[in-house]
C-alpha positions as CSV (number, residue, x, y, z in Angstrom):
1,Y,0.2,5.4,9.4
2,N,-1.4,3.5,6.4
3,D,-3.6,0.7,7.7
4,G,-4.9,-0.1,4.2
5,V,-4.6,-3.6,2.8
6,A,-4.8,-4.0,-1.0
7,G,-7.7,-6.1,-2.3
8,E,-9.9,-5.9,0.8
9,T,-13.6,-5.4,0.7
10,T,-15.5,-3.0,2.9
11,A,-16.5,-6.0,5.1
12,L,-12.9,-6.8,5.8
13,I,-12.0,-3.1,6.4
14,L,-14.9,-2.8,8.8
15,A,-13.6,-5.8,10.8
16,R,-10.3,-4.0,11.2
17,V,-11.7,-0.6,12.3
18,P,-11.0,-1.5,16.0
19,N,-7.3,-1.8,15.1
20,V,-7.4,1.6,13.6
21,I,-9.2,3.1,16.6
22,A,-6.6,1.5,18.9
23,R,-3.8,3.5,17.1
24,R,-5.7,6.7,18.2
25,P,-5.2,8.7,15.0
26,Q,-6.6,12.2,14.9
27,V,-7.6,11.8,11.2
28,C,-8.5,8.8,9.1
29,M,-8.9,8.9,5.4
30,V,-11.3,6.1,4.2
31,L,-10.8,4.9,0.6
32,A,-13.0,1.8,0.4
33,G,-15.4,0.1,-1.9
34,T,-13.3,-0.4,-5.0
35,N,-13.2,-4.2,-4.5
36,D,-16.9,-4.4,-3.6
37,V,-18.2,-2.8,-6.9
38,P,-17.9,-5.8,-9.3
39,S,-19.7,-8.3,-7.0
40,L,-21.6,-6.7,-4.1
41,A,-24.8,-4.7,-4.0
42,L,-24.5,-1.0,-3.3
43,S,-26.7,-1.5,-0.2
44,V,-24.1,-3.9,1.3
45,T,-21.2,-1.5,0.6
46,A,-23.2,1.5,1.8
47,A,-24.0,-0.3,5.1
48,N,-20.3,-1.2,5.6
49,L,-19.1,2.3,4.8
50,T,-21.7,3.8,7.1
51,A,-20.5,1.6,10.0
52,I,-16.9,2.4,9.2
53,Y,-17.6,6.2,9.2
54,Q,-19.8,6.0,12.4
55,Q,-17.3,3.9,14.4
56,L,-14.4,6.1,13.6
57,R,-16.4,9.3,14.4
58,A,-17.7,7.7,17.6
59,A,-14.1,7.2,18.7
60,G,-13.4,10.9,18.2
61,I,-11.5,10.4,14.9
62,Y,-11.9,13.1,12.2
63,V,-13.0,11.1,9.1
64,V,-12.2,12.1,5.5
65,A,-14.0,10.0,2.9
66,C,-12.6,9.4,-0.6
67,T,-14.4,8.5,-3.8
68,I,-13.1,5.4,-5.5
69,P,-11.1,5.5,-8.6
70,P,-12.4,4.5,-12.1
71,R,-12.7,0.9,-13.1
72,S,-13.3,0.1,-16.7
73,D,-15.0,-3.2,-15.7
74,A,-17.6,-1.6,-13.4
75,I,-18.0,2.0,-14.3
76,D,-21.8,2.1,-13.5
77,G,-21.1,0.6,-10.1
78,V,-18.3,3.0,-9.4
79,T,-20.5,5.9,-10.4
80,R,-23.4,4.8,-8.2
81,L,-21.0,4.2,-5.2
82,N,-19.3,7.5,-5.6
83,M,-22.7,9.3,-5.8
84,W,-23.7,7.5,-2.5
85,I,-20.4,8.5,-0.8
86,K,-20.8,12.2,-1.8
87,A,-24.5,12.3,-0.7
88,Y,-23.9,10.4,2.6
89,C,-21.0,12.6,3.5
90,A,-22.7,15.8,2.6
91,A,-25.6,14.9,4.8
92,N,-23.3,13.9,7.7
93,G,-20.7,16.6,7.6
94,I,-17.9,14.4,6.4
95,P,-15.4,15.9,3.9
96,V,-14.8,14.1,0.7
97,V,-11.6,13.9,-1.4
98,D,-12.9,13.2,-5.0
99,F,-10.2,11.0,-6.4
100,F,-12.5,9.8,-9.2
101,S,-12.9,13.3,-10.7
102,V,-9.2,14.0,-10.4
103,L,-8.2,10.8,-12.1
104,V,-10.6,11.0,-15.0
105,S,-9.8,14.6,-15.7
106,L,-6.0,14.2,-15.9
107,S,-4.5,15.4,-19.1
108,L,-2.4,12.5,-20.5
109,S,-0.1,15.0,-22.1
110,S,1.0,16.3,-18.7
111,L,1.9,12.9,-17.4
112,P,5.2,11.0,-17.8
113,P,5.2,8.2,-20.4
114,S,5.5,5.6,-17.6
115,S,2.0,6.5,-16.4
116,M,0.3,5.6,-19.7
117,P,-0.2,1.8,-19.1
118,F,-1.7,2.5,-15.7
119,L,-4.1,5.2,-17.0
120,N,-5.0,3.1,-20.1
121,S,-6.3,0.4,-17.8
122,F,-9.2,2.6,-17.0
């Protein structure tokens, strides 16, 4: 089940964690922080992500964290947040899917032409 809501910040996602827990998933992938980067301090996003990860794990849910994708308007913030996600997860035994690295390393020649406007937005 996808409980994600486009455009939400980590604070809004954190508020919905009880709804996710109530569904009793075995695994929860957390891709959060993209909408925080342009306007919130890293410490705020990190605190929210920490609470999200901890609440899910406390409920017995296997957490898989994800790095956030590139944003051309906030690349420094994206880089700092992704570094934090990787470090926190490494220290706490949470696996990470590195979407950022995959997306920036894609070869444009191997993608269909319809993907070009999307990728060029980075």
